C-alpha positions in Angstrom: 84.7 142.0 -90.7 84.2 143.5 -87.6 82.3 146.5 -87.4 79.4 148.4 -85.3 76.3 146.1 -84.1 74.1 145.7 -86.7 76.6 146.7 -89.7 78.6 145.3 -91.7 82.2 146.5 -93.0 83.7 145.4 -96.2 86.7 145.6 -98.0 87.1 149.4 -99.9 85.6 149.2 -103.0 82.7 147.1 -101.6 79.0 148.3 -101.2 77.6 147.7 -97.1 74.5 146.5 -96.6 73.3 148.2 -93.2 71.6 145.7 -91.2 70.4 148.3 -88.8 67.4 148.6 -89.9 66.4 145.0 -90.0 67.4 144.3 -86.3 65.4 147.1 -85.4 62.2 145.5 -86.9 63.1 142.3 -85.9 63.4 143.6 -82.4 59.9 145.3 -82.8 58.6 141.9 -83.9 60.2 139.8 -80.8 58.4 142.4 -78.6 55.4 141.6 -80.2 55.7 137.5 -80.0 56.5 138.3 -76.0 53.6 140.0 -75.4 51.8 137.1 -77.1 53.3 134.9 -75.2 51.7 136.2 -72.3 48.4 134.9 -73.2 48.9 131.2 -72.9 50.1 132.1 -69.4 47.5 134.0 -68.4 45.3 130.7 -69.6 47.5 128.0 -68.0 47.3 130.0 -64.9 44.1 130.3 -65.0 43.7 126.1 -65.6 46.4 126.0 -63.1 48.8 124.1 -65.0 52.8 125.0 -64.4 53.8 125.9 -67.9 52.2 129.7 -66.9 55.9 129.7 -65.8 57.3 128.3 -68.8 55.7 131.0 -71.0 56.4 133.8 -68.7 59.9 133.0 -68.7 59.9 132.7 -72.6 58.3 136.1 -73.0 60.7 137.7 -70.7 63.7 136.4 -72.7 61.8 137.5 -75.9 61.3 140.6 -74.8 64.7 141.7 -73.6 66.5 140.2 -76.8 63.4 142.2 -78.7 64.3 145.7 -76.8 68.2 145.1 -76.9 67.8 145.3 -80.8 65.4 147.7 -80.9 67.7 150.1 -78.7 70.5 149.1 -80.6 69.5 150.0 -84.0 67.6 152.8 -83.5 69.1 155.7 -85.5 66.2 157.9 -87.2 63.5 157.6 -89.4 63.5 153.7 -90.8 64.2 153.4 -94.2 64.9 150.0 -95.7 66.4 149.3 -99.6 65.8 146.4 -101.6 68.5 144.5 -100.0 67.7 145.3 -97.0 64.0 144.0 -97.8 65.0 140.8 -98.8 67.4 140.1 -95.6 64.5 141.3 -93.5 61.7 138.9 -95.2 63.7 135.9 -94.7 65.9 136.9 -91.3 62.4 138.1 -89.1 60.5 134.4 -90.0 63.4 132.6 -88.4 64.3 135.1 -85.4 60.5 134.6 -84.6 60.6 130.9 -85.3 63.6 130.3 -83.0 62.0 132.2 -79.8 58.0 131.1 -80.3 60.2 127.7 -79.9 61.0 128.1 -76.4 57.6 127.5 -74.8 57.8 124.1 -77.0 61.2 123.2 -75.8 60.5 123.8 -71.7 57.2 123.0 -71.6 55.6 119.6 -70.0 56.0 118.1 -73.8 59.6 117.9 -73.3 60.5 118.0 -77.0 63.6 118.5 -78.3 65.3 121.5 -79.9 64.6 120.1 -83.4 60.8 119.2 -82.5 60.1 122.6 -80.5 61.6 124.5 -83.8 59.7 122.3 -86.5 56.7 122.9 -84.4 57.3 126.8 -84.4 58.5 127.0 -87.7 55.1 124.8 -88.9 53.1 127.4 -87.0 54.6 130.8 -87.8 54.5 129.6 -91.2 50.7 128.0 -91.0 51.7 124.6 -92.5 50.6 122.4 -89.9 52.5 119.8 -89.7 53.3 118.3 -85.8 55.3 116.3 -84.0 53.3 116.2 -81.2 51.6 113.1 -79.6 48.6 113.6 -77.2 47.2 116.6 -78.6 43.9 115.7 -76.5 45.6 115.7 -73.1 48.0 118.9 -73.6 47.8 122.2 -71.3 45.6 124.6 -72.7 48.3 127.4 -73.1 50.1 124.8 -75.4 47.1 124.4 -77.7 46.5 128.1 -77.3 50.0 128.7 -78.3 49.8 126.8 -81.6 46.8 128.2 -82.8 48.2 131.6 -81.8 51.3 131.3 -83.6 49.6 130.5 -86.9 47.0 133.4 -86.5 50.0 135.7 -86.4 51.7 134.0 -89.3 48.5 134.5 -91.2 48.2 137.8 -90.8 52.3 138.0 -91.0 51.6 136.4 -94.6 48.9 138.9 -95.8 51.0 141.8 -94.9 54.2 140.3 -96.7 52.2 139.2 -99.6 51.0 143.2 -100.8 53.5 145.5 -98.7 57.0 143.8 -99.6 57.2 140.3 -102.2 55.5 143.1 -105.3 57.9 145.5 -104.2 60.7 142.8 -104.7 59.4 141.6 -108.0 59.0 138.0 -106.8 57.3 135.4 -108.9 55.2 137.6 -110.7 53.6 139.5 -107.5 54.9 142.7 -109.1 51.3 142.5 -110.9 49.8 143.4 -107.2 52.0 146.4 -106.8 49.0 148.4 -108.3 47.0 147.9 -105.4 49.2 150.1 -103.7 50.9 152.1 -106.0 48.2 152.8 -109.0 46.1 155.8 -108.7 43.0 154.2 -110.6 43.1 150.9 -108.3 44.6 151.4 -105.0 42.1 151.5 -102.1 44.7 153.9 -99.7 47.4 156.2 -100.8 49.6 154.1 -98.3 50.4 150.7 -97.7 50.3 151.0 -94.1 46.6 151.9 -94.3 46.2 148.8 -96.5 47.5 146.7 -94.3 45.4 148.5 -91.5 42.5 148.1 -93.5 43.4 144.0 -94.0 44.3 143.4 -90.2 40.5 144.9 -89.3 38.9 142.1 -92.2 41.1 139.9 -90.6 40.3 140.5 -86.6 36.4 141.0 -87.7 36.6 136.8 -89.9 38.3 135.4 -86.9 35.6 136.9 -84.8 33.0 136.0 -87.1 34.5 132.4 -87.5 34.5 132.0 -83.2 30.7 132.3 -83.4 30.0 130.3 -86.1 32.5 127.3 -84.6 31.0 127.9 -81.0 27.3 127.4 -82.3 28.2 124.3 -83.8 28.8 123.1 -80.5 32.5 123.3 -79.7 33.6 124.8 -76.5 34.3 128.8 -76.6 38.3 127.1 -75.9 38.0 125.1 -79.1 36.2 127.8 -81.0 38.9 130.2 -80.6 41.3 128.1 -81.5 40.2 126.6 -84.4 39.1 130.0 -85.8 42.0 131.2 -85.4 43.7 128.6 -87.4 40.6 128.2 -89.8 41.5 132.2 -90.9 44.9 131.6 -90.7 44.7 128.6 -93.1 47.2 126.6 -90.8 45.3 123.4 -89.5 46.6 123.5 -85.9 43.9 121.8 -83.8 43.1 120.8 -79.8 43.1 117.2 -80.7 45.1 114.4 -82.5 42.6 113.2 -84.9 42.2 117.2 -86.2 38.4 117.9 -87.1 37.6 114.4 -87.5 37.7 114.0 -84.2 34.3 116.1 -83.7 32.1 114.4 -86.0 29.5 117.0 -86.4 28.4 117.7 -90.1 27.7 121.9 -89.4 31.4 121.9 -87.9 32.8 120.8 -91.3 30.7 122.9 -93.8 31.6 126.1 -91.2 35.0 125.5 -91.5 35.1 124.7 -95.0 33.6 128.0 -95.3 36.2 129.7 -93.5 38.8 128.3 -95.2 37.5 128.8 -99.0 36.9 132.6 -97.8 40.6 132.7 -96.2 41.5 131.7 -99.6 40.8 135.1 -101.5 42.9 138.1 -101.6 41.9 140.0 -98.6 42.8 143.4 -100.2 39.6 142.6 -102.5 37.2 142.2 -99.0 38.6 145.6 -97.9 37.6 146.9 -101.5 34.2 145.5 -101.2 33.6 146.9 -98.1 34.6 150.4 -99.4 31.7 149.7 -101.4 33.5 147.7 -104.7 32.0 144.4 -103.7 31.5 143.0 -107.5 35.5 143.2 -107.8 35.2 139.9 -105.4 33.6 137.6 -108.5 35.7 140.3 -111.4 39.0 138.6 -110.3 40.0 136.2 -112.5 42.1 134.6 -109.3 39.1 134.6 -107.3 37.1 132.4 -110.6 39.9 130.3 -110.8 40.1 129.5 -107.5 36.4 127.9 -107.4 36.6 126.6 -110.5 39.7 124.3 -110.2 37.8 123.4 -106.3 34.7 122.7 -108.1 36.0 120.3 -110.7 38.3 118.5 -108.2 35.5 118.1 -105.4 33.1 117.1 -108.3 35.7 114.5 -109.7 37.1 113.1 -106.3 33.5 112.6 -105.3 32.3 110.6 -107.6 35.4 108.7 -107.9 34.6 107.7 -103.5 31.2 107.1 -104.3 32.2 104.5 -107.0 35.4 103.2 -105.6 34.8 102.8 -101.5 30.8 102.7 -102.1 30.0 105.6 -99.8 26.9 107.7 -100.0 27.0 110.2 -102.4 26.1 113.2 -100.0 28.1 111.7 -97.3 31.2 111.6 -99.6 30.7 115.1 -101.2 30.7 116.5 -97.1 34.2 114.7 -96.8 35.7 115.8 -100.3 34.7 119.6 -100.1 35.9 119.4 -96.5 39.4 117.3 -97.2 39.9 119.3 -100.7 39.5 122.7 -99.6 41.9 121.7 -96.8 44.7 120.6 -99.0 44.1 123.5 -101.5 44.2 125.5 -99.2 47.1 124.6 -97.2 45.0 124.3 -94.6 45.8 120.6 -93.4 43.1 119.7 -91.0 41.6 116.6 -92.1 38.2 114.7 -91.3 39.2 111.3 -92.8 42.7 109.2 -93.6 41.8 110.6 -97.2 45.2 108.8 -98.6 43.1 105.3 -97.6 40.7 106.5 -100.4 42.6 105.1 -103.0 44.8 105.7 -105.5 42.7 108.3 -107.5 42.2 110.2 -104.4 46.2 110.3 -104.0 46.8 111.9 -106.9 44.1 114.6 -106.6 45.4 115.6 -103.0 48.7 115.5 -104.2 48.1 118.1 -107.5 46.1 120.2 -105.2 48.8 120.3 -102.6 50.8 121.9 -105.0 47.7 124.8 -106.7 47.7 126.5 -103.6 45.3 129.7 -103.0 45.5 133.2 -104.4 48.0 135.6 -103.8 47.1 138.2 -100.8 45.5 135.5 -99.2 46.9 133.3 -95.7 47.0 130.4 -98.4 50.2 128.2 -99.4 51.2 126.5 -102.9 52.0 128.0 -106.1 49.3 129.8 -106.2 46.5 130.4 -108.5 47.6 133.1 -110.9 50.6 131.7 -112.1 48.5 129.0 -113.5 46.4 131.6 -114.9 49.1 133.4 -116.1 50.6 130.3 -118.3 48.0 129.2 -119.2 47.0 132.9 -120.9 50.5 132.8 -121.9 50.4 129.6 -124.0 46.8 129.9 -125.4 48.3 133.5 -127.1 51.4 131.4 -128.3 49.2 128.8 -129.7 46.9 131.5 -131.8 50.5 133.1 -133.1 50.7 130.1 -134.5 48.0 130.1 -136.3 47.8 133.9 -136.8 51.8 134.6 -137.6 50.2 138.3 -138.2 47.8 139.0 -135.8 48.9 141.0 -132.9 47.5 138.5 -130.0 48.6 139.7 -126.4 48.0 137.3 -123.1 46.3 139.0 -120.8 44.9 138.7 -116.6 42.0 140.3 -115.4 41.3 142.1 -118.6 44.7 143.9 -118.7 48.5 142.5 -121.0 50.3 141.0 -119.1 54.1 142.6 -118.7 56.4 140.2 -120.3 58.5 140.7 -117.2 55.6 139.0 -115.3 55.9 136.1 -117.7 59.3 135.4 -117.1 59.2 136.0 -113.7 56.4 133.4 -113.1 58.1 130.8 -115.4 61.7 131.2 -113.0 59.6 130.8 -110.1 57.6 127.4 -111.5 61.2 126.4 -112.4 62.6 126.9 -109.2 59.7 126.1 -107.4 59.9 122.5 -109.3 64.1 122.0 -108.6 63.9 123.1 -105.1 60.7 120.3 -104.4 62.9 117.9 -106.4 66.2 118.8 -103.8 63.8 118.3 -100.7 62.4 114.8 -101.5 65.4 113.8 -102.8 67.3 114.9 -99.9 64.5 112.9 -97.8 65.3 109.9 -99.4 68.5 109.7 -98.5 67.7 109.8 -95.2 66.1 106.5 -95.7 62.3 107.8 -96.3 60.1 105.7 -98.0 59.1 106.9 -101.8 55.3 108.0 -100.8 56.6 110.1 -97.5 59.5 111.2 -99.0 57.7 113.3 -102.2 54.7 114.1 -100.3 56.8 115.1 -97.4 58.8 117.3 -99.5 55.3 118.8 -101.4 53.6 119.4 -97.6 56.7 121.8 -96.5 56.9 123.7 -100.1 53.5 124.1 -100.4 52.8 124.5 -96.4 49.9 122.3 -96.3 50.3 120.6 -93.1 50.0 116.6 -93.3 51.5 114.3 -96.4 50.2 111.0 -97.7 50.7 107.4 -96.6 50.7 105.9 -93.4 53.6 107.8 -91.6 52.9 111.6 -92.0 49.4 111.1 -93.3 45.8 112.6 -92.4 46.5 109.6 -89.5 50.0 110.2 -89.2 52.5 112.2 -87.6 56.3 113.9 -87.9 57.2 112.8 -84.8 59.0 109.8 -86.1 61.3 111.3 -88.5 64.6 111.3 -88.0 65.9 115.0 -86.7 67.6 115.9 -90.0 64.6 115.2 -91.8 62.9 117.6 -89.6 65.4 120.3 -90.5 65.2 119.7 -94.0 61.3 119.9 -93.6 61.5 123.0 -91.6 63.7 124.9 -94.4 60.9 123.9 -97.3 58.5 125.3 -95.0 60.7 128.8 -94.5 61.1 127.9 -98.7 57.8 127.8 -99.8 56.0 130.3 -97.3 58.6 133.3 -98.7 58.4 132.2 -101.9 61.9 130.5 -102.7 63.6 133.8 -104.0 63.4 136.0 -101.3 65.7 133.2 -99.1 67.5 131.7 -101.9 68.7 135.1 -103.0 70.6 135.2 -99.8 73.0 132.5 -100.5 74.1 133.9 -103.6 77.7 135.7 -102.7 77.0 138.5 -105.9 74.1 139.6 -103.5 76.4 140.5 -100.5 78.6 142.1 -102.7 75.9 144.5 -105.0 
């Protein structure tokens, strides 16, 4: 098994996976991460907080390893095969999380290694679950680092969804491959140009929501931090009580709009800027997203008013914010919605799984998969009525390929199996039923808070046992990378192929 750095040598007859391109890209990502660490270092230095040294040293360690990986694995033009792409997709997120944990581990927070990795994984996957208590008094550098991690994770999620997942044909994502390869639908001839357009939109939206949030009365620092986690649909806040701390109706509506805007495929924004704005509403995914949210908000607002005696307009404000936050996987909270009653608990629990649109920063199963299943089921029922008719399931006015249907069904089955396995594992560690089931849901759907008194909107993950935090961290990675890209690495046949 020994061989040159970056390459696995196998027995004669076995294929070899050249890991040099994978490690090269990981090195570039670490260099980028190291540069990002200097931003909170500068903020802490200006604020006179000693943690600037922690960020500076962490940046130095990270950039050393990153440059080492780049220099030792540069062998000419970068070429990634299919199996290398699978390895890269998972390994890059793990490596970045481990090095992003360094400031958490050695800062004044004095988090354990487990807690530091949990916080970093929660940040980079834009989950939003936290183990930190006392955010109101934390150093500004740490607060900014949490927001910056989610912001970087958000753009990484979009680029992965647009460039890699359609190529890997994961969970029906091949349906969106036309966005970069079909001459009739492409927005630019190269995936790199598509990514550049998306990054420009992402930067523009972040700047715009920074201004909007600042205009609601927050400080510049809080506006920047919350704009980054709003657009990334991450949910990390600068205070323990999340957005509820500010008790600001204008802020609630502004952030609700930001979370919803980021739940839309970013490719559609690029197309809109190129003069095809009508595609935003013509897209079935976008219409489905708004329809599901509208029904959920109406039902839960009425229930909140009748069950808890809340003023209808106040109920609408709280339900809109928290429903959008949960469905998009942001994880902000303005109230402890787990105390609203059984109907609200059930509603929020199911919203956790749905998620937003593919090609956005959101999480969950994704709206398009439910639409494909519904279209397939409807076509099947129609065939029972007209057995000799030619009835095709369609999506966005196009027939759905059988390979996409099979892929979506396989994804959903695996999603449920993984969810059940995570919930059972958490239950075996002594967690109560609500904590285990909602914890597994919020991890695999990258939502943030769970339900109940322990990990609910008013709770925290700090009191969970270390083993549970590792299970949840793995669940976050699984959900963020669409399951298959992680689980395939555990199959011996993958490495023998």
